[in-house]
C-alpha positions in Angstrom: 0.0 -0.1 0.0 1.6 3.2 -1.0 1.1 6.3 1.4 0.5 10.0 0.6 0.9 12.5 3.0 -1.6 14.5 1.6 -4.5 11.9 2.6 -3.3 12.2 5.9 -2.8 8.8 6.2 0.5 9.2 8.6 -1.8 9.3 11.8 -3.3 5.6 10.8 0.1 4.0 10.0 0.8 2.7 13.4 -3.0 0.8 13.6 -2.6 -0.3 10.2 0.3 -1.9 10.2 -0.5 -3.9 13.4 -3.7 -4.9 12.2 -5.7 -3.1 14.5 -9.1 -1.6 14.1 -9.5 2.9 13.9 -12.7 4.0 15.7 -14.2 7.3 15.4 -16.9 8.3 17.2 -19.1 11.4 16.9 -18.7 14.3 20.0 -21.1 13.9 22.8 -22.3 17.2 22.6 -23.4 18.8 19.6 -21.6 20.9 17.6 -22.6 24.9 17.7 -21.3 27.4 15.0 -22.2 30.5 15.8 -22.4 33.3 13.0 -23.1 36.9 13.3 -24.2 38.0 9.9 -25.0 41.9 9.4 -27.3 42.6 6.3 -27.7 46.0 5.6 -29.0 47.3 2.3 -29.0 51.0 0.8 -31.6 52.3 -1.7 -30.4 54.6 -4.0 -32.8 56.7 -6.3 -32.4 59.8 -8.9 -35.4 61.8 -10.2 -35.6 62.7 -13.3 -35.5 66.6 -13.3 -39.0 66.7 -14.7 -40.3 64.5 -11.9 -38.3 66.7 -9.4 -39.7 70.2 -10.8 -43.5 68.9 -10.6 -42.8 67.1 -6.9 -41.8 70.6 -6.1 -44.4 72.7 -7.9 -47.2 70.2 -5.9 -46.0 68.9 -3.1 -49.4 67.4 -2.2 -49.2 65.0 -4.8 -48.1 62.4 -2.9 
């Protein structure tokens, strides 16, 4: 069997050579991942000059 260091088999080499068994168990406590996410949004708008003038001349339109 050819071992490659990139595969991460080196720690298991003694067990493999001895014919032993390697046990992998899940942790007793759940894995908790805390994510602090901040979402901000900016709304940028541009008014056409005609629309801007119309709103300024008629402030009660909206």
